[in-house]
C-alpha positions as CSV (number, residue, x, y, z in Angstrom):
1,M,20.1,-60.3,35.8
2,P,17.7,-59.5,38.7
3,G,15.2,-62.2,37.8
4,I,17.8,-64.9,38.0
5,A,19.2,-63.5,41.3
6,S,15.7,-63.4,42.9
7,A,15.0,-66.9,41.8
8,A,18.2,-68.1,43.4
9,V,17.3,-66.4,46.7
10,R,13.9,-68.0,46.6
11,A,15.5,-71.4,46.0
12,R,17.8,-71.0,49.0
13,R,14.8,-70.0,51.2
14,D,12.7,-72.9,50.0
15,P,13.2,-76.0,52.2
16,G,11.6,-78.1,49.4
17,V,14.6,-77.4,47.2
18,A,16.9,-78.6,50.0
19,L,14.9,-81.8,50.3
20,W,15.1,-82.5,46.6
21,V,18.8,-81.9,46.7
22,V,19.2,-84.4,49.6
23,A,16.9,-86.9,47.8
24,G,19.1,-86.5,44.7
25,V,22.2,-87.3,46.8
26,C,20.5,-90.3,48.2
27,W,19.6,-91.5,44.7
28,A,23.2,-91.1,43.7
29,G,24.3,-93.0,46.7
30,T,21.8,-95.8,45.9
31,G,23.1,-96.0,42.4
32,W,26.7,-96.2,43.7
33,L,25.7,-99.0,46.0
34,V,24.0,-100.9,43.2
35,V,27.1,-100.6,41.0
36,G,29.4,-101.5,43.9
37,A,27.3,-104.5,44.8
38,G,27.3,-105.6,41.2
39,A,23.6,-106.5,41.4
40,V,20.2,-105.0,41.4
41,G,19.6,-105.5,45.1
42,H,22.1,-103.7,47.2
43,H,20.8,-103.9,50.7
44,G,21.2,-107.6,50.9
45,T,24.8,-107.4,49.7
46,V,25.6,-104.8,52.4
47,L,24.1,-107.1,55.1
48,E,26.1,-110.1,53.8
49,R,29.4,-108.2,53.8
50,S,28.9,-106.7,57.3
51,A,30.1,-108.4,60.4
52,E,27.4,-109.5,62.8
53,P,27.9,-106.7,65.4
54,L,27.8,-104.1,62.6
55,R,24.9,-105.6,60.7
56,L,22.1,-103.5,62.3
57,G,24.1,-100.3,61.8
58,A,24.8,-101.2,58.2
59,F,21.2,-102.0,57.5
60,L,20.0,-98.8,59.1
61,A,22.5,-96.6,57.3
62,V,21.5,-98.0,53.9
63,W,17.9,-98.0,54.8
64,L,18.1,-94.3,55.6
65,V,19.7,-93.7,52.2
66,M,16.7,-95.5,50.6
67,I,14.2,-93.5,52.8
68,G,15.9,-90.3,51.8
69,A,15.6,-91.2,48.1
70,M,12.1,-92.5,48.2
71,M,10.2,-90.6,50.9
72,L,11.7,-87.1,51.1
73,P,10.1,-86.1,47.8
74,T,6.7,-87.0,49.2
75,V,7.3,-84.7,52.3
76,V,8.0,-81.6,50.3
77,P,4.5,-80.0,50.6
78,M,4.4,-80.5,54.4
79,V,8.0,-79.2,54.9
80,R,7.3,-76.1,52.8
81,L,4.2,-75.3,54.7
82,F,5.8,-76.0,58.1
83,G,8.7,-73.8,57.1
84,A,6.3,-70.9,56.3
85,V,4.4,-71.4,59.6
86,T,7.5,-71.5,61.8
87,A,9.2,-68.6,60.0
88,R,8.1,-66.0,62.6
89,A,7.9,-68.4,65.6
90,P,10.7,-68.6,68.2
91,G,13.5,-71.1,67.4
92,P,12.4,-72.0,63.8
93,T,15.5,-73.9,63.0
94,A,15.2,-76.2,66.0
95,A,11.5,-76.8,65.3
96,R,12.2,-77.7,61.7
97,L,15.1,-80.0,62.5
98,S,13.0,-81.7,65.2
99,F,10.2,-82.2,62.7
100,L,12.6,-84.0,60.4
101,A,14.1,-86.0,63.2
102,G,10.7,-87.2,64.4
103,Y,9.8,-88.2,60.8
104,L,13.0,-90.1,60.4
105,A,12.6,-91.8,63.8
106,V,9.3,-93.4,62.7
107,W,10.9,-94.8,59.6
108,T,14.0,-95.9,61.5
109,A,11.8,-97.8,64.0
110,F,10.0,-99.5,61.1
111,A,13.4,-100.4,59.6
112,V,14.4,-102.2,62.8
113,L,11.1,-104.1,62.8
114,A,11.5,-104.9,59.2
115,L,15.0,-106.3,59.7
116,L,13.9,-108.5,62.6
117,A,11.0,-109.8,60.6
118,D,13.3,-110.4,57.6
119,Q,15.7,-112.4,59.8
120,A,12.9,-114.4,61.3
121,F,11.5,-115.2,57.8
122,Q,15.0,-116.1,56.5
123,A,15.3,-118.6,59.3
124,L,11.9,-120.0,58.4
125,V,12.9,-120.4,54.8
126,A,16.2,-122.1,55.8
127,A,14.2,-124.6,57.9
128,W,11.5,-125.2,55.3
129,A,12.8,-126.6,52.0
130,W,9.4,-126.5,50.3
131,L,9.2,-122.7,50.8
132,A,12.9,-122.2,50.0
133,A,12.3,-123.8,46.6
134,R,9.4,-121.4,45.7
135,P,10.7,-117.8,46.1
136,D,7.9,-116.5,43.8
137,L,5.4,-117.6,46.5
138,V,6.7,-115.1,48.9
139,L,6.8,-112.2,46.4
140,G,3.3,-113.1,45.2
141,A,1.9,-113.1,48.7
142,T,3.6,-109.7,49.4
143,L,2.1,-108.2,46.2
144,V,-1.3,-109.5,47.1
145,L,-1.0,-108.0,50.6
146,A,0.2,-104.6,49.2
147,G,-2.6,-104.6,46.5
148,G,-5.3,-105.4,49.0
149,F,-4.1,-102.6,51.3
150,Q,-4.6,-100.1,48.5
151,F,-8.3,-100.5,49.0
152,S,-8.3,-100.3,52.9
153,P,-9.8,-97.5,55.0
154,L,-6.5,-97.0,56.7
155,K,-4.7,-96.3,53.4
156,N,-7.4,-93.8,52.5
157,A,-7.3,-92.1,55.8
158,C,-3.5,-91.7,55.8
159,L,-3.4,-90.5,52.2
160,T,-6.1,-88.0,53.0
161,A,-4.0,-86.6,55.9
162,C,-0.8,-86.5,53.7
163,R,-2.6,-84.7,50.9
164,N,-4.0,-82.1,53.2
165,P,-1.0,-80.6,55.0
166,V,-2.9,-77.4,55.9
167,G,-5.5,-79.4,57.8
168,F,-2.9,-81.5,59.4
169,L,-1.0,-78.5,60.7
170,W,-4.2,-76.8,61.8
171,Q,-5.0,-79.9,64.0
172,Y,-1.6,-80.8,65.4
173,Y,0.8,-77.8,65.2
174,S,2.4,-76.4,68.3
175,R,5.5,-74.1,68.6
176,G,9.0,-75.1,69.5
177,A,11.3,-78.1,69.1
178,A,9.0,-80.4,71.1
179,G,6.1,-79.4,69.0
180,G,8.1,-80.0,65.8
181,W,9.1,-83.4,67.1
182,R,5.5,-84.4,67.8
183,L,4.3,-83.1,64.5
184,G,7.1,-85.0,62.7
185,V,6.2,-88.2,64.5
186,R,2.6,-87.8,63.6
187,H,3.3,-87.0,60.0
188,G,5.7,-90.0,59.9
189,L,3.0,-92.3,61.2
190,S,0.6,-91.0,58.5
191,C,3.3,-91.5,55.9
192,L,4.0,-95.0,57.2
193,G,0.3,-95.8,57.1
194,C,0.2,-94.8,53.4
195,C,3.4,-96.6,52.3
196,W,4.3,-99.5,54.7
197,A,2.8,-102.2,52.4
198,L,4.7,-100.8,49.3
199,M,7.9,-100.7,51.4
200,V,7.3,-104.4,52.3
201,V,7.3,-105.0,48.6
202,M,10.8,-103.5,48.6
203,L,11.9,-106.1,51.2
204,A,10.3,-109.0,49.1
205,T,12.1,-107.9,46.0
206,G,15.6,-108.1,47.6
207,V,15.6,-105.2,50.0
208,G,16.6,-102.5,47.5
209,S,15.9,-103.3,43.9
210,L,16.7,-100.1,42.0
211,V,14.0,-100.8,39.4
212,W,11.3,-101.3,42.1
213,M,12.6,-98.2,44.0
214,V,12.0,-96.0,41.0
215,G,8.6,-97.4,40.3
216,L,7.3,-97.4,43.9
217,T,8.7,-93.9,44.5
218,A,6.8,-92.6,41.5
219,V,3.6,-94.2,42.8
220,M,4.0,-92.8,46.3
221,V,4.9,-89.3,45.2
222,V,1.9,-89.1,42.9
223,E,-0.5,-90.7,45.4
224,K,0.5,-88.4,48.2
225,T,1.2,-85.1,46.5
226,A,-0.5,-84.9,43.1
227,R,-3.9,-83.1,42.9
228,R,-5.4,-86.2,41.3
229,G,-3.2,-88.7,43.1
230,A,-6.3,-90.5,44.4
231,L,-7.0,-91.7,40.9
232,L,-3.9,-93.8,41.0
233,V,-4.7,-95.8,44.1
234,V,-7.2,-98.3,42.6
235,P,-5.2,-99.0,39.4
236,V,-2.0,-99.7,41.4
237,G,-4.0,-102.0,43.7
238,V,-5.4,-103.9,40.8
239,V,-2.0,-104.3,39.2
240,L,-0.4,-105.5,42.4
241,L,-3.2,-108.0,43.0
242,V,-3.1,-109.4,39.5
243,A,0.7,-109.7,39.6
244,G,0.7,-111.3,43.0
245,A,-2.1,-113.7,42.1
246,S,-0.3,-114.7,39.0
247,L,2.9,-115.4,40.9
248,L,1.1,-117.4,43.6
249,L,-0.7,-119.5,41.0
250,S,2.5,-120.2,39.1
251,A,4.3,-121.2,42.2
252,L,1.6,-123.5,43.4
253,L,1.1,-125.1,40.0
254,S,4.8,-125.8,39.8
255,S,4.6,-127.8,43.0
């Protein structure tokens, strides 16, 4: 069975396969958290059950599981290309690990900021009964924000960079672990620029709704990696704007 054996060897050498495996494990972990929490939103449950000193660590741990599930599939083209470029360079393993570390560092920093913003917002809601009585108002505003961002020049620029890993590497690649770290941070920032608004939707839907995770992951993977992913940007923006405006109108009319 030489064909099957050679395919297995290629799979072991393909870093994209490893990323898909890790993403699959993260999805399995997310499903387990959802079942264990007994609810659709699992991140909030983890925070509620964690003691105050451990809350940040618990949030970051679960956030990284979510990032692994949602974002790793979108990085596969870049990681494959980076693996090929570093194959004959000195210290390829260190460079590749540094690249992934830099990428995760960007999303970890965003997670800390998101947690601080969420805690500040929760304090505002607790002190403002009118807003607390209208949760759809918050989700509606978030959907409108995310929908509007779909049409922004920043979104387009970041998506262009993510869809063109060859040009990105040509512009920013340098050898070694330090070069891998810088490239990972740059690519993480581009990825964050593409997806931060959609991730904020995740926060507004309960910081980890499995249904929203699946839908938003599909959108981000297609937008960033599919040949015609650009065609999805406008329809997604329109859907988010219409859904957000409907929620806002409903919440305000019920006042």
